N, C-alpha and C positions, 0 to 999 in steps of 0.2 A: 504494500500500500504506500510505502514511503516513495518508491520509484514512481508510482502513479501521481504523486504530488509534485515530484521534481521534474519529470519529463515535460518538456514544453509542448503540450497538446491543448486543444480546445476544451472548454469546460464541459460541453455535452459528451464528448468522447471520454473525458476523465470520469464523469459520473457513471457512464456505462461500464468503464473498467472497474471502478470501485464496486458497483453493483454485482458484476460477475465474480469479483474476488470475495465479496460477502456471501454470495450464493454458494461458492465453492467451499468456504469455511463452514457454512451451515450444513451442507451435504456431507462433508467429511465428519463433522461432529455426530450427526445422527447415524451415520453408517459405521464409523469406527469407535467412537467414544461411548455413545449412548446405546448402540446396537438396537435401534428402534426403526430404522428405515427398511424399506422393502428389499433392499439389496444386501442387508446386513447378515452376516453369518452368525446364527444363534448358537450352534454347537458344531464341533468338529471331532472326529475320532479317527484313529489310525489303528488298523488291526495288525496282527502278527505277520501277515504277508506283505505289508507295506501299502495296502489299499487305503486311501483316504476317502472318508465320507463326510459330507457337510449337510447341515439342515439350516435353511434360510428362515428368517423371521416370518411368522405367519403361516408356515408350512409344517406339516407333520411328516413329510416324506424325506428320506435321506437320499442325496444325490452323490454319485461317485465323482471324484475330482482327482486331478493330477497336479502334483507340486512341480511347478516349472522352475522356481528359484526360491532360495531361502537364505536367511541370515540368522545365525544363532548366537546369542550372547547370554551370559548368566542372568541378566535383568530383563532381556527383551528378545522376542522372536518375531521376525518379519518373514512373511511368505507370500508368494504369488501362486494362486490356484487357478487351474483351468477346468471349468465345469463343462461337461459334454453338451449341455443345453444352452450354453452362453457363448457368444462370439468373442468377447473380450475377457481377459483374466480378471480375477478378483484378488484384491490385496487384503491381507489379514495381519493385524498387529496384536501380539499378545504380550502384555506386561506381566512380570513375575508377581507383582502384588495384586493382580486382578484375578488370579486363579489359585487353586489349592497348590501347595508346594510340591507334593509328591507327584501328581499327574504332570505338572509342568516340568519337573526334572526328567521324568520318563519320556516326555514328548521331545525335549531337547536332545536327549541321548539318541532317541530313534532317528531324529533328523540328522544328527551328526554322522550316524552310521549308514544312513541311506544314501545311495548314489542317485542323484537327480538326473533324469533324462530331459533334455531340452528339445 
């Protein structure tokens, strides 16, 4: 938003830019932080064979997904998931203090040992 204030552009375009940035912030918050948007991942599970299943908000069905990339840190896990029913990948951020410690530890270990196919 600071760049939008500094860049020498007209006020109407600047207001549109700030509006788009505000909408992006709101959409990111309801999807990733509050997990209440229609595209939010409500639950994720990894079985012993390495198959990932996700359940979206407002749905009772589990969908198979493929992890295309991941970043594992002791405090944070970032993943990009490709669902068969969706064209674009979904991103998932899991903070260590947002989930139970033991499942989070097992999830990190499983991701570190898993070879990701791109």
